[in-house]
C-alpha positions as CSV (number, residue, x, y, z in Angstrom):
1,M,-0.8,-111.0,75.9
2,A,-0.9,-111.2,79.6
3,T,1.7,-114.2,79.3
4,R,4.2,-112.0,77.4
5,I,3.9,-109.2,80.0
6,R,4.6,-111.6,82.9
7,I,7.8,-113.0,81.0
8,L,9.1,-109.4,80.5
9,I,8.5,-108.5,84.1
10,L,10.3,-111.8,85.1
11,L,13.3,-111.0,82.9
12,G,13.4,-107.5,84.2
13,F,13.7,-108.9,87.6
14,L,16.4,-111.2,86.8
15,A,18.4,-108.6,85.2
16,T,18.1,-106.5,88.3
17,L,19.2,-109.5,90.3
18,L,22.3,-110.0,88.2
19,T,23.1,-106.3,88.4
20,I,22.9,-106.2,92.2
21,G,25.0,-109.4,92.4
22,A,27.7,-107.7,90.2
23,L,27.7,-104.8,92.4
24,I,28.1,-106.8,95.5
25,R,31.2,-108.7,93.9
26,K,32.8,-105.5,93.0
27,L,32.3,-104.1,96.6
28,N,33.8,-107.3,98.0
29,A,36.8,-107.2,95.6
30,R,38.0,-103.6,97.0
31,P,40.8,-103.5,99.6
32,A,39.6,-102.8,103.1
33,P,40.3,-99.2,104.2
34,T,43.5,-98.8,106.3
35,Q,42.8,-97.7,109.8
36,A,44.4,-94.4,110.7
37,T,47.3,-94.7,113.2
38,A,49.4,-92.3,115.0
39,A,52.1,-92.8,112.3
40,N,49.8,-91.8,109.5
41,L,48.5,-88.9,111.3
42,S,51.9,-87.5,112.2
43,S,52.6,-84.0,110.8
44,P,55.3,-83.2,108.4
45,E,57.2,-81.6,111.2
46,D,57.3,-84.8,113.1
47,A,59.0,-86.5,110.1
48,R,62.1,-84.2,110.3
49,P,65.3,-85.5,111.6
50,A,66.3,-84.4,115.2
51,S,68.8,-82.1,114.1
52,T,69.8,-80.2,110.7
53,P,73.3,-79.8,109.1
54,A,73.6,-76.3,110.7
55,E,73.2,-77.8,114.0
56,S,75.3,-81.1,113.9
57,P,76.6,-83.0,110.8
58,A,74.3,-85.8,109.6
59,T,75.5,-89.5,110.4
60,D,74.5,-92.8,108.9
61,A,70.6,-93.4,108.9
62,T,69.4,-95.1,112.1
63,P,66.0,-96.0,113.3
64,L,64.5,-93.1,115.2
65,A,61.0,-92.7,116.8
66,S,59.2,-89.4,116.1
67,P,59.9,-87.0,119.0
68,S,56.4,-86.0,119.2
69,N,54.9,-89.4,118.9
70,S,56.3,-91.9,121.5
71,D,53.7,-94.5,120.3
72,A,54.9,-94.4,116.5
73,P,56.0,-97.8,115.1
74,S,59.7,-98.4,116.0
75,T,60.2,-99.6,112.2
76,I,60.0,-96.0,110.8
77,L,63.1,-94.9,109.3
78,V,63.9,-91.4,109.3
79,Q,66.1,-90.3,106.4
80,P,69.2,-88.1,107.3
81,M,69.5,-84.7,105.9
82,P,72.4,-84.2,103.4
83,S,75.5,-83.4,105.0
84,T,76.8,-79.8,104.1
85,E,80.1,-80.5,105.4
86,T,82.9,-81.5,103.0
87,T,85.9,-83.7,104.0
88,P,89.1,-82.7,102.6
89,S,90.8,-85.0,100.2
90,P,94.2,-86.6,101.0
91,A,95.7,-84.2,98.6
92,Q,94.2,-81.3,100.8
93,M,95.3,-82.7,104.2
94,P,98.6,-81.2,105.4
95,S,101.3,-83.9,105.7
96,P,103.7,-83.9,108.8
97,A,106.5,-82.8,106.4
98,N,104.5,-79.8,105.3
99,S,103.2,-78.9,108.6
100,P,104.7,-75.8,110.4
101,T,107.3,-76.2,112.9
102,P,107.2,-74.2,116.0
103,V,110.0,-71.5,116.1
104,S,112.2,-71.6,119.2
105,T,114.1,-68.6,120.4
106,P,117.7,-69.2,119.2
107,T,120.4,-69.2,121.9
108,A,123.2,-68.5,119.5
109,P,123.5,-66.7,116.2
110,A,122.7,-68.6,113.1
111,R,126.4,-68.5,111.8
112,A,127.9,-68.6,115.3
113,G,130.1,-71.9,114.3
114,N,131.6,-69.9,111.3
115,L,132.6,-66.6,113.1
116,I,136.2,-65.5,112.9
117,I,138.1,-63.7,115.6
118,P,137.4,-60.0,114.6
119,V,141.1,-58.8,115.1
120,A,143.8,-59.7,112.6
121,G,146.6,-62.0,113.7
122,V,145.0,-63.0,117.0
123,K,144.8,-66.8,117.8
124,P,142.1,-68.7,119.8
125,D,144.6,-69.5,122.6
126,Q,145.2,-65.7,123.0
127,L,141.6,-64.8,123.9
128,Q,140.2,-64.4,127.3
129,D,136.7,-64.8,128.7
130,T,135.7,-61.5,130.2
131,F,132.1,-61.7,129.4
132,T,131.0,-61.6,133.2
133,A,133.8,-59.5,134.4
134,A,132.6,-56.6,136.5
135,R,132.5,-53.0,135.2
136,S,131.6,-49.7,136.7
137,E,128.3,-48.7,138.2
138,G,127.6,-52.5,138.8
139,H,127.3,-53.5,135.3
140,T,128.9,-56.7,133.9
141,H,131.1,-56.6,130.8
142,D,128.7,-58.7,128.6
143,A,131.6,-58.6,125.8
144,I,135.0,-59.8,125.1
145,D,138.1,-57.7,125.1
146,I,140.7,-58.6,122.5
147,I,144.1,-57.2,123.0
148,A,146.2,-56.0,119.9
149,P,148.4,-53.3,119.1
150,K,147.1,-49.8,118.1
151,G,146.2,-49.8,114.5
152,T,145.6,-53.6,114.2
153,P,142.8,-54.2,111.5
154,V,139.4,-55.1,113.0
155,L,137.8,-57.6,110.7
156,A,134.0,-58.3,110.1
157,A,133.3,-61.4,112.3
158,A,130.5,-62.5,109.8
159,D,128.7,-61.3,106.7
160,G,126.4,-58.4,107.1
161,P,125.7,-54.9,106.5
162,I,126.9,-52.0,108.7
163,I,123.9,-50.6,110.2
164,K,125.2,-47.8,112.4
165,L,128.7,-45.9,112.8
166,F,128.5,-44.2,116.2
167,F,130.5,-42.4,118.7
168,S,129.7,-42.7,122.5
169,K,131.3,-41.7,125.6
170,P,131.8,-45.3,126.8
171,G,132.4,-47.1,123.6
172,G,134.1,-44.3,121.6
173,I,134.3,-45.0,117.9
174,T,132.0,-47.9,117.3
175,I,130.3,-50.0,114.6
176,Y,127.1,-52.0,114.6
177,Q,126.9,-54.7,112.2
178,L,123.6,-56.7,111.4
179,G,124.0,-60.5,110.8
180,T,122.4,-61.9,107.7
181,D,119.5,-63.6,109.9
182,N,118.3,-60.1,110.7
183,R,118.5,-60.8,114.3
184,T,122.2,-60.9,115.5
185,I,124.1,-57.6,116.3
186,Y,127.9,-57.5,116.3
187,Y,129.2,-54.5,118.1
188,Y,132.8,-53.2,117.8
189,A,134.1,-50.4,120.0
190,H,137.0,-48.4,121.2
191,L,138.3,-48.3,117.7
192,D,141.0,-45.9,116.5
193,H,139.2,-45.1,113.3
194,Y,137.1,-46.7,110.4
195,A,138.4,-48.2,107.3
196,D,138.6,-45.8,104.3
197,G,135.4,-45.3,102.7
198,L,133.3,-47.3,105.2
199,T,129.6,-46.1,105.4
200,E,126.3,-47.1,107.0
201,G,124.5,-49.6,104.6
202,H,127.8,-51.2,103.3
203,F,127.5,-54.9,103.3
204,A,130.7,-56.1,104.9
205,R,132.0,-59.5,104.1
206,Q,133.4,-61.8,106.7
207,G,137.2,-61.1,107.1
208,E,136.9,-57.5,105.5
209,T,138.8,-54.8,107.3
210,I,136.2,-52.4,108.7
211,A,138.3,-50.5,111.3
212,Y,141.4,-50.5,113.5
213,V,142.1,-51.0,117.0
214,G,142.3,-48.2,119.3
215,D,141.7,-46.8,122.9
216,T,138.8,-44.4,122.4
217,G,135.8,-44.0,124.9
218,N,136.5,-45.3,128.5
219,A,139.1,-47.8,127.4
220,G,141.8,-45.6,128.9
221,P,144.9,-44.1,127.3
222,G,147.1,-46.7,125.9
223,N,144.8,-49.8,126.6
224,Y,144.4,-50.8,123.2
225,H,141.8,-53.6,122.6
226,L,138.8,-54.4,120.8
227,H,135.5,-54.7,122.7
228,F,133.3,-57.1,120.9
229,S,130.0,-58.1,121.7
230,I,127.0,-60.3,120.2
231,S,123.4,-59.8,120.9
232,L,120.1,-61.0,119.7
233,V,117.3,-58.4,118.9
234,Q,113.8,-58.7,118.2
235,D,113.7,-55.6,115.9
236,P,116.8,-54.6,114.0
237,K,115.9,-50.9,114.2
238,R,116.5,-51.4,117.9
239,Y,119.8,-52.5,117.4
240,W,121.1,-51.5,120.8
241,D,118.4,-53.3,122.7
242,G,119.2,-56.9,122.7
243,V,120.0,-60.0,124.7
244,N,123.9,-60.5,124.9
245,I,125.6,-63.8,124.3
246,N,129.1,-64.7,125.3
247,P,131.4,-64.4,122.2
248,Y,134.2,-66.4,123.9
249,P,133.0,-70.0,123.3
250,L,132.0,-69.0,119.7
251,L,135.5,-67.6,118.9
252,K,137.4,-70.2,120.7
253,K,136.4,-72.9,118.2
């Protein structure tokens, strides 16, 4: 009986040793705990990129050190924030052909090369350049005088509406015609009378008779001629307020 008890105690002791040995082997098989480094302890704020899309567009990922941890390993990659900017496709990019062209101030009417002499029967070699001739009160002429007998038809120099029929002391019976470019004003003065049925708003065709040569206004009795001027205006409603252009070289062509 005593021998059996000793055998059981010995077996229990051996079982205990085996159990302890198994526990030691399991403990040795576990990975060693990783030591905390400055990189492991960095806060989520330290892992953010240096800028956000609102501050600057994201670029290709590059190795960056954490701004608040200068000792952090240099191998840490900071992932860029997705860019919120969109790059236009080639179809959306304006081509040079579609790009707006700067508009320059014209130095001559759009149809200057197609003007006709606005007095019937007058030839180009009969014209005289009186654009810079002196006039009363220190003014320059700023127009051309086309000499013709009284009652000679006055023709529309270009296409365009008649915007004003007006009588003034210096010009006498006058006509203001607006060119089709909405900037050029053709002015006819010293008329004897208008063509029958002519009214403001009538669209005159080039070569159409709109009036007749006379000597009204300050032309002087018997000094029959057409005072013809061309000007450029910014606002067609201010048809009298423009920059004059010499008609002579335009009509001489």
